Structures are given as structure tokens and as C-alpha cells.
TORPA-44215 format. One record per residue: residue in three letters; x, y, z of N, C-alpha, C in turn. Coordinates in steps of 0.02 Angstrom, whole numbers, plus 50000, padded with zeros to 5 digits. Layout:
% residues N
ALAXYZXYZXYZ;...
END
This chain:
% residues 141
MET605105229550260605525223650264605465220650334;ASN605375214150338605325210750401606015209050428;ASP606085209350493606705207050524606715199450525;ARG607295196650507607385189450512607755188150578;ILE607425184650623607685183650690607815176250702;LEU608395174750730608565167950751608515167650827;VAL608105162950852608025162150924608235155050942;PRO608825154250972609005147650998608515145751053;TYR608235139851048607685137951093607795130951120;ASP607805130451187607895123851218607335122251268;GLY606815126351270606255125151315606365127751385;SER606945130651399607065133451466606685139951473;PRO606555142151535606215148551545606575154451510;PRO607235154951511607555160451475607435160151399;SER607425154151370607295153751298606575155451283;GLU606115153651327605415155551318605345163151321;LYS605685166251369605665173551374605945176851312;ALA606485174051285606795176751224606305176451166;LEU605955170851159605475170151104604885174951113;GLU604625175351173604075179951187604285187151174;TYR604875188951196605135195751186605185197251111;THR605405192451073605455193451000604785195250970;PHE604255191550988603605192950960603305199450986;GLU603495201351046603225207551075603585213851050;MET604225213351035604615219251020604755220550946;PHE604705215350905604825216250833604165216150796;THR604105220450747603495220850708603505215750651;ASP603055210950654602985205850603603645202650584;PRO604015199850632604665196850616604595190050583;GLU605105188050546605175181250521605635177750571;VAL605345173150610605715170250666605845162850654;THR606455160850668606635153750668606855151850738;ALA606515146850767606725144050831607165138050815;LEU607775138250842608275133150828608425129050890;TYR608315122550886608495118050940609115114150918;VAL609645114350959610255110850943610325104850990;VAL610345098950961610495092850999611245092851010;PRO611475093751072612195094251084612555087751069;THR613125088351035613555082551023614145082851071;PRO614375077051094614945077051139615585079051104;GLU616055081351144616705083251119617225078851151;GLY617835079751132618375075951161618725071751110;TYR619175067551133619605063551090619205059251042;TRP618725055351068618355050751024617895054350976;ALA617675060250994617235063950950617565065550883;ALA618225066150883618585067650821618555061950771;PHE618415055850794618435049950752617745047250733;GLU617225050250759616555047750747616135052850710;ASP615665050450673615175054750641614725057750695;SER614465063850684614045067250734613485062750759;GLU613165059250715612595055150735612805049150777;ASP613425046750767613665041050805613855043050876;ARG613965049450888614175051850955613595052551003;ILE612995052350979612405053451021612015046951028;PRO611975044351089611555038451098610835040251081;ASN610495036051045609795037151029609675043850994;VAL610055045050940610005051450904609295052850881;ASP608935047750861608245048750839607805051050896;GLU607915048350956607545050551014607715057751032;ALA608355059551025608565066451040608235071350991;ARG608215069550928607885073850879607135074450894;GLU606835068850911606115068950927605985073450988;ARG606415073051038606345077351097606405084651076;GLY606875086151031606945092951005606315095350970;ARG606015090950930605385092750897604825094050947;GLU604805090051001604305091151053604405097951087;ILE605025099651101605175106051132604985111751085;LEU605105110951021604925116150973604175116650964;THR603795111450979603065111950979602845116951031;GLU603195117151089603055122151140603185129151112;ALA603725129851073603885136351043603335138450994;GLU603075133650956602535135150909601905137550946;SER601795134851006601235137051047601315144251068;ILE601925146151086602065153151104601935157651045;ALA602155155550985602035159550925601285160250913;SER600915154850921600195155050911599865159850960;ASP600105159951022599825164551072599935171851052;HIS600435173151009600575179950985600315180950914;ASP599895176350890599635176650821600195177450770;ALA600725173650780601305174050736601465167150708;THR601855167150656602095160950628602815159850650;LEU603035153650648603695151950672603975146250630;ASP604585147150606604945141650575605335138250630;THR605405131650626605775128050676606285123450642;GLU606815122050679607335117750652607695114150709;VAL607825107750699608215103650746608855101650710;VAL609435103150741610075101350712610525098150765;LEU611045094650743611535091750788612155095950788;GLY612485096550846613125100050849613245103250916;LYS613745107350918613905111250978613495117650973;PRO613045118951021612575124451014612885131150996;ASN613405133251031613685139851016613975140150945;ARG614285134850923614565134750855614015134850802;ILE613495131050812612945130850764612615137650758;ILE612485140850815612145147350815612565152550780;VAL613205152850796613655157650763613715156150689;ASP613755149850671613795147950600613175150350562;ARG612585149550592611975151850560611995159450550;ALA612245162950600612295170350596612775172350540;GLU613305168450531613805170150479613575168450409;HIS613195163050401613045160450334612325160950311;GLU611885163150355611185163850334610985171050344;ASP610435172850315610235179950310609815182150370;TYR610095181450431609745183750490609975190850506;ASP609525194850535609685201650555609905202050628;THR609615197650670609725197950742609655190950772;ILE610025189750825609935183850867609625186250932;VAL609095183050954608805184451020608885178051061;ILE609275178551114609455172551152609315173551226;GLY609105168251259609015168451332609695168751366;SER609695171551426610335172551461610685166051480;HIS610315160751488610595154151500610065149051486;GLY610285142851474609805137651455609785132051506;ARG609615126251483609535120451527610195117551551;GLU610725118451512611355115151527611725118451586;GLY611855114551637612275116851692611975122451733;VAL612365124951778612165130551821612315136951784;SER611855141851787611965148151752612575151651781;ARG612925155251738613505158951760613275165451792;VAL613735169351818613565175551853613165180251807;LEU613395181251745613045185851700612685182251644;LEU613025177851610612725174451552612895167051554;GLY612475163051523612645156051513613215155651463;SER613555150051461614135149351418613955149951344;VAL613395147251323613195147751253613045155051236;ALA612655158351277612495165351264613125169551262;GLU613575168351308614205172151311614605171351248;THR614675165251223615045163951162614705167151102;VAL614055166551098613685169451042613775177051042;VAL613715180151099613795187451104614485189451079;SER614995185751098615685187751080615875185951009;ARG615535181150977615755178850911615275180150853;ALA614665181450866614175182350812614315188850773;PRO614255188550707614375194450666613765199050659;ILE613225197250692612615201350689612425203250760;PRO611975208050769611765209950836611455204050874;VAL611625203750938611355198650983611005202151041;LEU610385200551050609995203251105609915197751157;VAL610145198951218610105193951271609525195851317;VAL609075191051327608475192051367608565188351433;ARG608445192051487608495189051555607795188051583;
END
């Protein structure tokens, strides 16, 4: 049986390391690289559709696809296949939701991503995923 692994991927060095680690440490895994286009929060976000909250949503999705092309190159370097997906939402919520409702065995996540300055131990997305995901989470530094 192959491990089904979810790798949140934003093109940052920690996300690249997480993807590489996945291909190096798991035997013939089924890997999905997930890019989340972040949606804004706050008062007005409650009244707008997700796509209306993001200026140039099509450009944001296209940028996500470009970033995932880099992930596909990493998979190719490891003679592996990779499923990719671009979604809209709050990254930590989307990742935890996927862990709760889809048949993944493990999440492999970089310690921090592109957003903001990294925290002392973990980035805020990684920290939330570690504390809320119902499946094992492996954090790669």
C-alpha cells in the first residue's frame, strides 16, 4: 500500500525541502502538492464570495500553477509522479480540512513559508496544522 501524502507547497525553500524529503523518505508515495491562494479575512470578507476578495483571482491561480510547475520538476528529479492542486482559502484551514475529509495518511509541511517573518519554531500555518490536523504531520526544517 502506498502512503498518500499531502504537501502544502508555496515555492519557498522550506516547502521545497518538504517535497524533496517526501520523495526521499517514503517508498513510492502518492503525493499531492497543494498551493493555497490566500483569501483575505476581516469584516468585508464575511460579505463577499471568496473569488471576489482576491484582486486578479485568475492571475493568482495562474501564479499558483507556475509555482506547482516547480514542484513537478522536483518530482521529476526524483523519478516520481505528483498530483497538484490550486485552491482558494485560508491555508491552514484548507490543509486541515483536506486532512479531515480526504484519504491522506500524512502531511509533510515546511517549517514556514513565504508569508511574513518565520516564527521562533514554526511558521503560523505549520503551527496550526500541527495542532489541528487529525493525521500525522511531519515538519521539515
